[in-house]
C-alpha positions in Angstrom: -0.2 12.8 -7.2 0.4 15.0 -10.1 -2.2 17.3 -9.9 0.0 20.4 -9.5 1.7 19.9 -13.1 -1.4 21.7 -14.9 -3.0 23.5 -12.5 -2.5 26.9 -12.8 -3.8 29.9 -14.0 -4.0 30.2 -18.1 -3.9 33.0 -20.3 -5.3 33.3 -24.0 -4.8 36.3 -26.0 -6.0 36.4 -29.8 -6.2 39.6 -32.5 -6.5 39.9 -35.7 -6.5 42.8 -38.5 -9.9 44.0 -36.6 -8.8 44.2 -32.8 -5.2 45.5 -34.0 -2.9 46.5 -31.2 -5.6 45.7 -28.6 -6.0 41.6 -28.0 -9.0 40.0 -26.5 -8.0 37.8 -23.8 -9.0 35.7 -21.7 -8.1 34.0 -18.7 -9.0 30.9 -16.9 -7.7 28.9 -13.3 -7.3 25.8 -13.9 -8.2 23.1 -11.4 -7.5 20.5 -11.5 -9.6 17.1 -9.0 -8.8 13.5 -8.8 -10.7 10.5 -7.7 -9.0 8.4 -4.5 -6.1 6.5 -4.9 -4.0 4.6 -3.4 -1.2 6.7 -1.9 2.2 5.5 -3.9 -0.4 3.3 -5.3 0.0 0.6 -2.7 -3.4 -0.6 -1.1 -4.5 -1.7 3.2 -3.2 -5.2 3.3 -5.4 -8.6 2.0 -4.9 -10.4 5.9 -3.3 -8.7 9.2 -2.6 -10.6 12.3 -2.5 -9.5 15.9 -2.1 -11.7 18.4 -4.8 -12.0 21.5 -4.8 -8.6 23.5 -2.3 -7.0 21.5 -2.7 -4.0 18.9 -2.5 -2.9 15.6 -3.2 -0.5 13.2 -5.1 -0.2 9.6 -4.7 2.5 7.2 -6.4 3.3 4.5 -3.7 5.6 3.0 -5.9 7.7 -0.1 -4.6 10.7 -1.7 -7.4 12.7 -3.7 -8.9 16.2 -4.8 -10.8 17.0 -3.2 -10.2 15.4 0.0 -11.7 11.8 0.5 -14.2 11.1 2.8 -13.6 6.8 4.9 -16.0 4.8 6.4 -14.8 1.2 7.9 -17.0 -1.9 7.7 -16.9 -5.1 9.8 -18.1 -8.2 8.0 -20.0 -5.7 5.6 -21.5 -3.7 8.1 -20.7 0.0 9.3 -18.7 0.6 12.2 -20.8 3.9 13.3 -18.8 4.3 16.2 -15.5 3.6 18.2 -15.3 0.1 20.9 -13.2 -0.5 23.3 -11.0 -2.4 21.3 -11.6 -0.8 17.8 -11.0 3.5 17.2 -12.2 4.9 14.8 -9.4 7.9 13.4 -10.9 9.2 10.0 -8.2 7.0 7.5 -7.0 4.8 10.5 -8.5 1.9 12.1 -7.5 0.8 15.8 -7.2 -2.2 17.3 -6.3 -2.0 21.0 -6.6 -5.5 23.7 -8.4 -7.3 20.6 -10.7 -10.2 21.4 -11.4 -12.9 19.2 -14.4 -11.3 18.8 -12.4 -8.5 16.3 -11.5 -11.1 13.8 -13.0 -10.5 10.4 -13.2 -8.9 7.1 -13.0 -4.8 7.7 -13.0 -2.8 4.9 -12.2 0.8 4.5 -14.1 3.1 1.6 -12.1 6.0 0.5 -14.7 8.8 -1.5 -14.8 12.1 -3.2 -17.0 13.6 -5.5 -14.9 11.9 -8.5 -15.1 8.3 -7.4 -14.3 5.9 -4.4 -11.7 3.3 -3.9 -12.7 0.0 -1.5 -10.1 -2.2 0.8 -10.9 -5.4 2.5 -8.3 -6.7 5.0 -8.9 -10.3 7.1 -7.7 -9.5 10.5 -6.7 -12.6 12.1 -6.7 -12.9 16.1 -4.3 -15.2 16.5 -5.3 -16.9 20.3 -2.5 -18.2 22.8 -3.1 -22.3 23.0 -1.2 -23.9 25.5 -1.4 -27.4 26.2 
């Protein structure tokens, strides 16, 4: 994010024949804010495979100012708390000892007052099949 390129304190001075030698001075503190976007312009993957009883991580790597808040959804339903298989930690979703029930589409929403971005990742839980 190149917000620091322009964010600074700026001063404007103006004078004319009426106030020569005594310019009017105005100072402004420019604060640059930006809506969320994917860090390095790389959104989360479209598909992630995890072996049954395995581990995996989904990272919702967004940058913004003000800092974004994160929400996670599975198959369109908001994940409000961690389970023994899926742990919610702000911008990260951690899978541990997954079962076939964790298979589905997971969405991450990164949002601040300037906007929001949404990703969708199909988490494919691969079973162990022996014949």
